[in-house]
C-alpha positions in Angstrom: 0.2 -0.1 0.0 1.4 3.3 -1.0 2.0 5.7 2.1 -0.8 8.4 1.1 -3.2 5.8 0.8 -3.0 4.7 4.2 -6.2 5.4 6.0 -4.1 6.6 9.5 -1.7 8.9 6.9 -5.1 10.0 5.3 -6.5 11.0 8.6 -3.7 13.0 9.4 -3.3 14.9 6.4 -7.3 15.7 6.3 -6.8 17.3 9.8 -3.6 19.3 8.7 -5.1 20.4 5.4 -8.4 20.9 6.9 -6.7 23.5 10.0 -4.3 24.8 7.1 -7.8 26.0 4.8 -9.6 27.4 7.9 -6.6 29.7 8.6 -6.6 30.8 5.0 -10.6 31.4 4.7 -10.7 32.9 8.1 -7.7 35.8 7.4 -8.9 36.5 3.6 -10.4 39.4 3.0 -13.6 38.1 1.1 -15.5 40.5 -1.6 -19.4 38.9 -2.0 -21.4 40.2 -4.9 -25.0 39.4 -5.3 -25.3 37.5 -2.1 -28.8 37.8 -2.0 -29.1 35.1 -4.6 -28.2 33.0 -1.4 -30.5 34.3 0.9 -33.4 33.8 -2.4 -32.6 30.6 -2.6 -33.1 29.2 0.9 -36.5 31.2 1.3 -38.9 28.8 0.5 -37.3 26.5 2.9 -36.6 23.7 0.6 -33.5 22.1 -0.5 -31.0 23.9 -2.5 -28.1 22.9 -4.8 -24.9 24.5 -4.9 -22.6 24.3 -7.6 -18.6 25.4 -8.0 -15.9 24.0 -10.2 -13.7 21.0 -8.7 -10.7 23.3 -8.6 -12.1 25.8 -6.4 -12.9 22.6 -3.6 -10.9 24.6 -1.1 -12.5 27.7 -1.1 -15.8 26.5 -1.0 -16.5 26.9 2.7 -16.3 30.5 3.0 -19.6 30.5 1.3 -21.1 28.9 4.5 -22.3 32.0 6.1 -24.3 32.7 3.2 -26.7 30.1 3.2 -27.4 30.2 7.2 -27.5 27.5 9.4 -29.3 25.3 6.7 -27.7 22.0 6.7 -24.8 21.1 4.1 -23.7 17.7 2.6 -21.1 17.9 -0.4 -21.2 15.1 -3.0 -17.7 13.1 -2.7 -16.6 10.5 -4.9 -15.8 6.7 -4.0 -12.2 6.8 -5.1 -9.4 6.6 -2.5 -8.5 10.2 -3.2 -12.1 11.1 -2.3 -11.8 9.0 1.1 -8.9 11.9 2.0 -11.3 15.1 0.4 -14.2 13.6 2.3 -12.7 13.4 5.4 -11.4 17.0 5.0 -14.2 18.7 3.8 -15.9 17.1 6.9 -13.9 18.8 9.1 -14.6 21.9 7.3 -18.2 21.6 8.0 -19.5 19.4 4.7 -20.1 15.6 5.6 -20.3 13.6 2.8 -22.5 11.8 0.7 -20.2 9.3 -1.2 -20.7 8.7 -5.0 -20.2 10.8 -8.4 -22.5 11.2 -11.3 -21.4 9.5 -14.4 -21.1 11.7 -17.3 -22.9 11.9 -20.5 -21.4 8.7 -23.0 -19.6 6.8 -20.4 -20.5 4.0 -17.8 -22.3 4.9 -14.8 -19.9 6.1 -12.3 -19.0 3.7 -9.1 -21.6 4.5 -6.5 -23.2 7.1 -8.6 -27.1 5.6 -8.4 -26.6 5.7 -5.0 -25.7 9.2 -4.2 -28.2 10.4 -6.8 -30.8 8.4 -4.2 -29.2 10.0 -1.1 -29.1 13.3 -2.5 -32.5 13.6 -3.6 -33.4 12.7 -0.2 -31.2 15.0 1.7 -32.6 17.6 -0.6 -36.0 16.7 0.0 -35.5 17.2 3.2 -34.8 20.5 3.0 -30.5 20.4 3.2 -28.3 21.8 0.6 -26.3 19.7 -1.0 -22.7 21.3 -2.4 -21.6 19.7 -5.8 -18.3 19.9 -8.0 -20.4 19.1 -11.4 -16.7 18.3 -13.3 -16.2 16.4 -10.5 -13.9 14.0 -9.6 -11.8 13.4 -12.9 -13.4 16.3 -15.2 -13.0 17.5 -17.7 -12.3 20.3 -16.1 -15.5 23.1 -16.2 -17.5 20.8 -18.0 -20.6 19.8 -16.3 -22.0 16.3 -16.0 -26.2 16.3 -15.8 -26.1 15.0 -12.2 -26.6 18.8 -11.1 -30.2 19.5 -13.8 -31.1 16.0 -13.3 -31.4 16.3 -9.0 -32.6 19.8 -9.3 -35.7 18.7 -11.7 -36.6 15.7 -9.5 -36.2 17.6 -6.1 -37.7 20.7 -7.4 -34.6 22.7 -5.8 -33.2 26.1 -7.1 -29.6 26.0 -7.8 -26.5 28.0 -6.9 -23.7 28.5 -8.8 -20.9 29.9 -7.1 -17.8 31.4 -8.6 -14.8 31.7 -6.3 -11.6 32.9 -6.7 -8.4 34.1 -4.0 -5.2 35.6 -4.4 -2.3 35.0 -3.6 -2.5 31.1 -4.1 -0.9 27.8 -4.9 -2.5 26.4 -8.3 -1.5 23.1 -8.6 -0.8 21.5 -12.2 -3.6 18.9 -11.7 -6.6 18.0 -13.8 -8.8 20.9 -12.1 -6.1 23.1 -11.8 -6.8 23.0 -8.3 -6.1 26.8 -6.2 -5.2 26.2 -2.6 -5.4 29.4 -0.5 -2.7 31.3 1.3 -3.4 33.5 4.3 -4.1 37.0 4.8 -4.8 37.1 1.0 -8.2 38.3 -1.2 -10.7 36.3 -2.3 -14.0 36.5 -4.2 -17.1 34.7 -4.2 -20.0 35.4 -6.6 -23.9 34.0 -6.5 -26.2 33.2 -9.0 -29.2 31.7 -8.8 -30.9 29.6 -11.6 -33.9 26.8 -11.8 -34.3 24.1 -13.7 -37.1 25.1 -16.4 -39.3 22.0 -16.7 -40.3 20.5 -20.0 -38.6 21.2 -23.4 -35.2 21.9 -22.3 -33.1 18.5 -21.7 -30.6 17.8 -18.8 -27.6 17.9 -21.1 -28.7 21.2 -22.4 -28.9 23.0 -19.4 -26.0 21.2 -18.0 -24.1 23.4 -21.2 -26.0 26.4 -20.5 -24.5 26.1 -16.4 -21.2 25.3 -17.2 -21.2 28.4 -19.3 -22.4 30.4 -16.6 -20.2 29.1 -13.6 -17.1 29.7 -15.9 -17.8 33.2 -16.5 -18.9 33.4 -12.4 -15.2 32.0 -11.8 -13.5 34.1 -14.7 -15.2 37.4 -13.0 -14.1 36.5 -9.4 -10.9 36.0 -10.6 -11.3 39.5 -12.3 -12.2 41.4 -9.1 -8.7 40.5 -7.5 -6.6 41.4 -10.6 
């Protein structure tokens, strides 16, 4: 077994990573745009989907205050790497629903059906579901159909969240992951969207929402230049 795949090593690294992220996010000076969208999304008391790109996962807990005291869970893959992420995000207030959505034209991802059922049950119970719709393995900034399908099935509003921070460590990974550094500047931009119902397929909506989410993420980056 490789050392980084050891459960003990992963537990220690998750504890260290969560502590680092907590420190960084608490010391970053945040700029927020359209936070009223988050307030609007939770007015009805129903479940809410929050979507952000996988590469901004470490920044996502910064958006937690905008959704008040609603309970939150995140969808995280069943991979060994996903186990580390699940441990770290749980420490940051995002307990995991394990599994991932299959991309269009591929075989169903491991755990995908169970994760969909659990996510739907969570949303129908009024919970907030945080998802990275291009995860767990990309392609980066291409949205799978899981987010629109969940929104349609649950009748839940969707909050698209663009995130950025400077200075930051930018990894040479498939998602160009951004890791925050303390005492910097950050930006988050919200946009509320809803499934339009009949007449639009989940694939069409995933493409449209992906375009909007990329615009929001790039806008967040521009605010910090």
